[in-house]
C-alpha positions as CSV (number, residue, x, y, z in Angstrom):
1,M,5.0,-3.7,8.5
2,S,4.4,-4.0,4.7
3,E,1.9,-6.8,5.3
4,D,-0.1,-4.7,7.7
5,K,-0.1,-1.8,5.2
6,D,-1.2,-4.1,2.3
7,A,-3.8,-6.0,4.4
8,K,-7.4,-5.5,3.2
9,T,-9.0,-4.6,6.5
10,E,-11.3,-1.8,5.4
11,Q,-14.9,-2.2,4.3
12,P,-15.5,-1.4,0.7
13,T,-16.7,2.2,0.0
14,G,-19.8,3.1,-1.9
15,K,-17.7,4.1,-4.9
16,R,-16.0,0.7,-5.0
17,L,-19.3,-1.2,-4.6
18,N,-20.9,0.9,-7.4
19,K,-17.9,0.3,-9.7
20,A,-18.0,-3.4,-9.1
21,R,-21.8,-3.4,-9.8
22,G,-21.1,-1.5,-13.0
23,E,-18.7,-4.2,-14.1
24,G,-21.2,-6.9,-13.3
25,N,-19.4,-8.0,-10.2
26,V,-22.4,-8.7,-7.9
27,P,-23.1,-11.3,-5.2
28,M,-25.2,-14.0,-6.9
29,S,-26.3,-17.3,-5.4
30,Q,-26.9,-20.1,-7.8
31,E,-28.7,-22.0,-5.1
32,I,-31.3,-19.2,-5.0
33,K,-31.8,-19.6,-8.7
34,S,-32.2,-23.4,-8.3
35,L,-34.7,-23.0,-5.5
36,V,-36.9,-20.6,-7.4
37,M,-36.8,-22.9,-10.5
38,L,-37.8,-25.8,-8.2
39,V,-40.7,-23.8,-6.8
40,A,-41.8,-23.0,-10.3
41,G,-41.5,-26.7,-11.1
42,L,-43.5,-27.6,-8.0
43,I,-46.3,-25.2,-9.1
44,V,-46.3,-26.5,-12.6
45,V,-46.3,-30.2,-11.6
46,G,-48.7,-29.8,-8.7
47,T,-51.3,-27.7,-10.5
48,L,-50.8,-27.7,-14.3
49,A,-49.4,-31.1,-15.0
50,P,-52.7,-33.1,-14.8
51,W,-54.4,-30.5,-17.0
52,V,-51.5,-30.4,-19.5
53,A,-51.4,-34.2,-19.6
54,K,-55.1,-34.4,-20.2
55,E,-55.1,-31.8,-23.0
56,L,-52.0,-33.4,-24.6
57,T,-53.6,-36.8,-24.6
58,G,-56.6,-35.3,-26.4
59,I,-54.3,-33.8,-29.1
60,L,-52.4,-37.0,-29.7
61,R,-55.4,-39.4,-29.3
62,S,-56.1,-39.4,-33.0
63,F,-52.5,-40.4,-33.8
64,I,-52.8,-43.4,-31.5
65,E,-56.4,-44.5,-31.9
66,R,-56.9,-43.8,-35.7
67,P,-53.6,-43.8,-37.4
68,E,-55.3,-45.0,-40.6
69,T,-57.1,-41.7,-41.0
70,I,-53.8,-39.8,-41.4
71,E,-53.2,-38.9,-45.0
72,V,-49.5,-39.7,-45.4
73,G,-49.6,-39.7,-49.2
74,D,-50.5,-36.0,-49.5
75,V,-47.3,-34.1,-48.4
76,E,-49.1,-30.8,-48.1
77,S,-51.9,-32.3,-45.9
78,L,-49.3,-34.0,-43.7
79,R,-47.3,-30.8,-43.4
80,R,-50.4,-28.8,-42.5
81,M,-51.4,-31.4,-39.9
82,I,-48.0,-31.5,-38.3
83,A,-47.9,-27.6,-38.1
84,Q,-51.4,-27.5,-36.5
85,T,-50.4,-30.1,-34.0
86,A,-47.2,-28.4,-33.1
87,W,-49.1,-25.1,-32.7
88,R,-51.6,-26.6,-30.4
89,V,-48.9,-28.3,-28.3
90,G,-46.9,-25.0,-28.2
91,L,-49.9,-23.1,-26.9
92,L,-50.5,-25.8,-24.3
93,L,-46.9,-25.6,-23.1
94,A,-46.6,-21.8,-23.4
95,F,-48.0,-21.0,-19.9
96,P,-45.8,-23.5,-18.0
97,M,-42.8,-22.2,-20.0
98,F,-43.7,-18.7,-19.1
99,I,-43.7,-19.6,-15.4
100,F,-40.2,-21.0,-15.7
101,A,-39.0,-17.9,-17.6
102,A,-40.5,-15.6,-15.0
103,A,-39.0,-17.6,-12.2
104,A,-35.5,-17.3,-13.8
105,V,-35.8,-13.5,-14.2
106,A,-37.2,-13.1,-10.7
107,S,-34.4,-15.2,-9.2
108,T,-31.9,-12.7,-10.6
109,I,-33.7,-9.4,-10.0
110,G,-34.7,-10.5,-6.5
111,Q,-31.0,-10.8,-5.6
112,I,-29.3,-7.9,-7.3
113,G,-32.1,-5.7,-8.7
114,F,-31.9,-4.2,-12.1
115,A,-28.2,-4.3,-13.1
116,F,-26.8,-4.1,-16.6
117,S,-23.1,-4.3,-17.5
118,A,-21.9,-3.8,-21.1
119,S,-18.5,-5.2,-20.1
120,K,-20.1,-8.7,-19.7
121,L,-21.0,-8.6,-23.4
122,V,-17.4,-8.0,-24.5
123,P,-15.5,-11.2,-25.3
124,N,-12.8,-12.0,-22.7
125,L,-9.9,-13.8,-24.3
126,S,-8.3,-14.6,-20.9
127,S,-11.3,-16.8,-20.1
128,I,-10.1,-19.3,-22.6
129,N,-6.5,-19.3,-21.4
130,P,-5.8,-23.0,-20.4
131,I,-3.4,-21.9,-17.6
132,D,-6.0,-19.6,-16.0
133,G,-8.6,-22.3,-16.5
134,F,-6.5,-24.8,-14.7
135,K,-5.9,-22.4,-11.8
136,Q,-9.6,-21.8,-11.5
137,L,-10.3,-25.5,-11.5
138,F,-8.4,-25.9,-8.3
139,S,-9.2,-22.5,-6.8
140,M,-10.8,-22.1,-3.4
141,Q,-14.1,-21.1,-5.0
142,S,-14.2,-24.2,-7.2
143,L,-13.5,-26.4,-4.1
144,V,-16.3,-24.7,-2.2
145,E,-18.7,-25.1,-5.1
146,A,-17.8,-28.8,-5.5
147,G,-18.3,-29.3,-1.7
148,K,-21.7,-27.7,-1.8
149,G,-22.7,-29.8,-4.8
150,L,-21.7,-33.0,-3.0
151,V,-23.5,-32.0,0.2
152,K,-26.6,-31.1,-1.8
153,I,-26.6,-34.4,-3.7
154,F,-26.1,-36.4,-0.5
155,I,-28.9,-34.7,1.5
156,I,-31.4,-34.6,-1.3
157,G,-30.7,-38.1,-2.5
158,A,-31.1,-39.4,1.1
159,A,-34.4,-37.6,1.5
160,I,-35.8,-38.8,-1.8
161,W,-34.6,-42.4,-1.1
162,M,-36.4,-42.4,2.3
163,L,-39.5,-41.1,0.6
164,I,-39.8,-43.5,-2.3
165,V,-38.5,-46.8,-0.7
166,P,-41.8,-47.4,1.2
167,S,-43.7,-47.1,-2.0
168,L,-41.7,-49.8,-3.7
169,N,-42.2,-52.4,-1.0
170,H,-45.3,-53.8,-2.8
171,P,-44.8,-53.6,-6.6
172,D,-47.5,-56.2,-7.1
173,Q,-50.1,-53.7,-6.1
174,I,-49.0,-51.3,-8.8
175,I,-49.3,-54.0,-11.4
176,D,-52.9,-55.0,-10.4
177,Q,-54.4,-51.6,-10.0
178,D,-55.9,-49.3,-12.7
179,I,-53.4,-47.3,-14.8
180,R,-55.2,-44.0,-13.8
181,V,-54.7,-44.8,-10.1
182,T,-51.1,-45.6,-10.8
183,M,-50.6,-42.3,-12.6
184,K,-52.2,-40.4,-9.7
185,Q,-49.9,-42.1,-7.3
186,I,-46.8,-41.3,-9.4
187,H,-48.0,-37.7,-9.7
188,W,-48.4,-37.5,-5.9
189,M,-45.0,-39.0,-5.4
190,I,-43.3,-36.5,-7.7
191,V,-45.1,-33.6,-5.9
192,M,-43.9,-34.9,-2.5
193,M,-40.4,-35.3,-3.8
194,L,-40.4,-31.8,-5.1
195,M,-41.7,-30.5,-1.8
196,V,-39.0,-32.2,0.1
197,V,-36.3,-30.9,-2.3
198,V,-37.8,-27.4,-2.0
199,L,-37.6,-27.5,1.8
200,I,-34.0,-28.7,1.8
201,M,-33.0,-26.2,-0.9
202,T,-34.6,-23.4,1.1
203,V,-32.1,-24.0,3.9
204,L,-29.2,-24.5,1.5
205,A,-30.0,-21.4,-0.6
206,A,-30.3,-19.2,2.5
207,A,-26.9,-20.4,3.8
208,D,-25.4,-19.9,0.3
209,L,-26.8,-16.4,-0.1
210,V,-25.2,-15.4,3.2
211,Y,-21.9,-16.9,2.1
212,Q,-22.0,-15.3,-1.3
213,R,-22.6,-11.9,0.1
214,W,-19.9,-12.3,2.7
215,S,-17.4,-13.6,0.1
216,H,-18.3,-10.7,-2.3
217,N,-17.7,-8.2,0.6
218,E,-14.3,-9.9,1.4
219,K,-13.2,-9.7,-2.2
220,L,-14.0,-6.0,-2.4
221,K,-12.3,-5.0,0.9
222,M,-9.7,-2.3,0.7
223,T,-6.4,-1.5,2.2
224,K,-6.0,1.7,4.3
225,Q,-4.0,3.2,1.4
226,E,-6.7,2.4,-1.1
227,V,-9.2,4.2,1.0
228,K,-7.0,7.2,1.3
229,D,-6.3,7.2,-2.5
230,E,-9.9,7.0,-3.3
231,H,-10.7,9.8,-0.9
232,K,-8.1,12.0,-2.5
233,E,-9.4,11.1,-6.0
234,S,-13.0,11.9,-5.1
235,E,-12.5,14.8,-2.7
236,G,-9.2,16.2,-3.9
237,D,-5.8,16.2,-2.3
238,P,-6.1,18.1,1.1
239,K,-2.8,19.9,0.5
240,I,-4.0,21.1,-2.9
241,K,-7.4,22.1,-1.6
242,G,-5.7,23.9,1.3
243,R,-3.5,25.8,-1.1
244,I,-6.4,26.7,-3.3
245,R,-8.4,27.9,-0.2
246,A,-5.4,30.0,0.9
247,L,-5.1,31.6,-2.5
248,R,-8.7,32.4,-2.6
249,M,-8.5,34.0,0.9
250,E,-5.5,36.0,-0.2
251,R,-7.3,37.3,-3.3
252,H,-10.3,38.1,-1.1
253,R,-8.1,40.1,1.3
254,K,-6.4,42.0,-1.5
255,R,-9.7,42.9,-3.0
256,M,-10.9,44.2,0.4
257,M,-7.8,46.2,1.0
258,A,-8.2,47.8,-2.5
259,N,-11.8,48.8,-1.5
260,V,-10.8,50.6,1.7
261,P,-9.6,53.8,0.0
262,K,-13.0,54.1,-1.6
263,A,-14.9,53.7,1.7
264,T,-16.9,56.5,3.2
265,V,-16.1,55.5,6.8
266,V,-14.4,52.8,8.9
267,I,-16.0,51.7,12.1
268,T,-13.8,50.1,14.7
269,N,-14.0,48.2,18.0
270,P,-11.5,50.0,18.3
271,T,-8.7,47.4,17.9
272,H,-10.2,44.0,17.4
273,Y,-12.8,44.7,14.8
274,A,-12.9,47.0,11.8
275,V,-15.6,47.4,9.1
276,A,-15.4,49.7,6.1
277,L,-18.6,51.1,4.6
278,R,-19.2,52.9,1.4
279,Y,-22.3,55.0,0.6
280,D,-23.2,57.1,-2.4
281,M,-26.3,59.1,-1.7
282,E,-27.2,59.5,-5.4
283,N,-26.6,56.0,-6.7
284,M,-26.9,53.6,-3.8
285,A,-30.0,52.5,-1.9
286,A,-28.2,51.6,1.2
287,P,-24.5,51.6,2.5
288,V,-22.4,48.6,1.4
289,L,-19.8,46.8,3.5
290,V,-16.7,46.8,1.4
291,A,-14.2,45.4,3.9
292,K,-14.1,43.8,7.3
293,G,-11.5,42.1,9.5
294,V,-10.4,41.2,13.0
295,D,-7.1,41.7,14.7
296,Y,-4.4,41.8,12.0
297,L,-6.8,42.5,9.2
298,A,-8.6,45.2,11.3
299,K,-5.2,46.8,11.9
300,R,-4.4,46.8,8.1
301,I,-7.8,48.3,7.4
302,R,-7.2,51.1,9.9
303,Q,-3.7,51.7,8.4
304,I,-4.9,52.0,4.8
305,A,-7.8,54.2,5.9
306,E,-5.4,56.6,7.7
307,I,-3.1,56.7,4.6
308,H,-6.1,57.6,2.4
309,E,-7.7,59.9,4.9
310,V,-10.8,57.8,5.3
311,P,-12.6,58.8,8.6
312,I,-12.3,56.2,11.4
313,L,-14.9,56.2,14.1
314,E,-15.1,54.0,17.2
315,N,-18.4,52.3,17.8
316,P,-17.7,48.8,19.3
317,P,-21.4,47.5,19.3
318,L,-22.0,48.6,15.7
319,A,-18.6,47.3,14.5
320,R,-19.2,43.8,16.0
321,A,-22.8,43.7,14.8
322,L,-21.9,44.6,11.2
323,Y,-19.0,42.2,11.2
324,A,-21.2,39.3,12.3
325,A,-24.3,40.1,10.1
326,V,-23.0,41.5,6.8
327,E,-20.7,39.9,4.2
328,V,-18.3,41.8,2.0
329,D,-20.1,43.6,-0.9
330,Q,-23.5,43.2,0.8
331,E,-25.8,46.0,1.8
332,I,-26.4,46.5,5.5
333,P,-29.7,45.1,6.9
334,E,-32.5,47.4,7.8
335,E,-32.1,46.9,11.6
336,H,-28.8,48.8,11.4
337,Y,-30.0,51.6,9.2
338,K,-30.4,54.1,12.1
339,A,-27.1,53.5,13.7
340,V,-25.2,53.6,10.4
341,A,-27.2,56.7,9.3
342,E,-25.9,58.6,12.3
343,V,-22.3,57.6,11.5
344,I,-22.5,58.4,7.8
345,G,-24.5,61.6,8.4
346,Y,-21.8,62.8,10.9
347,V,-19.0,62.1,8.4
348,M,-20.8,63.8,5.6
349,R,-21.4,66.9,7.7
350,L,-17.7,67.0,8.5
351,K,-16.9,66.9,4.8
352,G,-19.6,69.5,4.0
353,K,-21.4,67.1,1.6
354,F,-24.5,66.6,3.6
355,Q,-27.5,68.9,3.3
356,P,-30.2,68.6,5.9
357,T,-32.9,68.8,3.2
358,K,-31.5,65.8,1.4
359,T,-31.6,62.6,3.4
360,P,-30.3,59.2,2.2
361,R,-33.1,56.9,1.1
362,Q,-34.2,54.7,4.0
363,L,-31.5,56.3,6.1
364,P,-32.9,59.0,8.3
365,G,-29.9,61.2,9.3
366,E,-30.1,62.4,12.8
367,A,-28.1,65.0,14.7
368,G,-25.4,64.1,17.1
369,S,-21.9,62.9,16.7
370,P,-20.6,59.3,17.1
371,P,-18.2,58.8,20.0
372,G,-14.5,58.4,19.5
373,M,-13.7,60.4,16.4
374,I,-10.1,59.7,15.4
């Protein structure tokens, strides 16, 4: 039973994935990096290598053909010549190096996007623990990586061997031919080897990427209890939230009940619904709903209204409509002005406060009495 409870069977939540990413724990395939670097190498060797070799030959030609012209006695001249040569060689190699650097960055961003973790910059003393290092040496991950390395070496080695062996069957032809032809053949052979390696690495890198993401997901899987705890942490304990909600509702009910004695009239269904309205002709633009309720709350509103001698009128359609359309402390909408005006006008006439010459703003009082005066 404990094993089932502690088993990591649940998929990692978004919060757990984001936390792992923030800590620098992301699925990364080294084979993808190797593949991208090999593609960069293929581009450089296949397109730039002949041009770089030609330019480099021109730079170094003077050192080989006319060494006697080099002023070795003057230290300053020798230093200046070495600096100029190094600068020219550096400029020549700058673009190929830029391609390799761009490939290295692209291989990382292409897998995980832009992710920065400051925790990776903090020294981890546990990483130099010999006991932990010995455990990692024989861990499952180390064995998998070693197995991948052996498979990669065997497949690539076999492919390269089958490619270059036919070219070595006639070494006498290489000796007799022009050196430039030999260099072109070597260049072509290197390009072909790189192409074969890139094709093999594409398959291996795709398989490794799938494995790395699966392994990363397995490591981040959660137990059912961890999912529940995380939900409580992010959303709050349901019991506490329920208690807070109950307290808010209780305060809301008390506030409504305290408003009932100040109401002008209470309109009922007569038993299921009750809404209390307040209207001050001098200070209010429209009546305001100060309390409403169904069943038990409706009964309490009627009881308090009776105690404080607030008029209670039965008007089932109006009571239901106001209950559904108006919230507490909100003015009634215009579509209910006429019906409410009749009710309030009737109540005010009963109390002797309503003068026919003074009508509430936007509330045309009309003659007639609402049904069901209690």
